[in-house]
C-alpha positions in Angstrom: -16.4 6.8 -3.2 -14.9 7.9 0.1 -14.4 11.4 -1.1 -18.2 11.7 -1.8 -19.3 10.7 1.7 -20.0 13.6 4.1 -17.4 13.7 6.9 -17.0 15.8 10.0 -14.0 18.2 9.9 -12.2 16.1 12.6 -12.4 13.0 10.3 -11.3 15.0 7.2 -8.3 16.2 9.1 -7.4 12.7 10.3 -7.6 11.3 6.8 -5.5 14.2 5.5 -2.8 13.4 8.1 -2.9 9.7 7.1 -2.5 10.6 3.4 0.4 12.9 4.1 2.1 10.3 6.3 1.7 7.7 3.6 3.0 10.0 0.8 5.9 10.9 3.0 6.8 7.2 3.5 6.5 6.5 -0.2 8.6 9.5 -0.9 11.4 8.1 1.4 11.1 4.7 -0.3 11.5 6.4 -3.7 14.5 8.5 -2.6 16.1 5.4 -1.1 15.8 3.2 -4.1 18.7 3.6 -6.7 16.5 2.0 -9.4 14.0 4.8 -9.3 14.6 7.6 -11.7 12.1 10.4 -11.3 12.9 14.1 -11.3 10.6 14.9 -8.3 10.2 12.2 -5.6 7.4 14.1 -3.8 5.4 14.4 -7.0 6.0 10.8 -7.8 4.9 9.7 -4.3 1.7 11.7 -4.8 1.0 10.0 -8.2 1.8 6.5 -6.9 -0.4 6.8 -3.8 -3.3 8.4 -5.6 -3.0 6.2 -8.6 -2.9 3.0 -6.6 -5.9 4.1 -4.5 -7.9 5.1 -7.5 -7.2 2.0 -9.6 -7.9 -0.2 -6.6 -11.2 1.4 -5.9 -12.1 1.1 -9.6 -11.2 -2.6 -9.5 -13.5 -3.2 -6.6 -16.4 -1.2 -7.9 -16.2 -2.2 -11.5 -14.0 -5.4 -11.8 -12.2 -5.8 -15.0 -11.9 -9.2 -16.8 -8.8 -10.2 -14.8 -8.0 -12.0 -11.6 -6.7 -10.3 -8.6 -3.3 -11.7 -9.2 -3.3 -10.3 -12.8 -4.5 -6.9 -11.5 -1.6 -6.8 -9.0 0.9 -7.9 -11.7 -0.3 -5.2 -14.0 -0.2 -2.5 -11.3 3.3 -3.5 -10.5 4.3 -3.3 -14.2 2.6 0.1 -14.4 4.5 1.5 -11.4 7.8 0.0 -12.4 7.5 1.6 -15.8 6.8 5.0 -14.3 9.4 4.9 -11.6 12.2 3.5 -13.7 11.8 5.7 -16.7 
């Protein structure tokens, strides 16, 4: 949704900086957690951030037959499975 809206270059750059900062923070969390077993923390951070954003947008736009709490529980299970493989 947001990706389809026209944005001035200044806004695109600001959003890219926020994305990079967020992925860097998630990467540090991944590297600092001994329960996480992924071969590439940077790639995992990208997938986590983009996956959560995408699924959350989809949940809002086209709600599935589950409560918000169920959605959060399922998202946590999905991420745990991926990060602790």
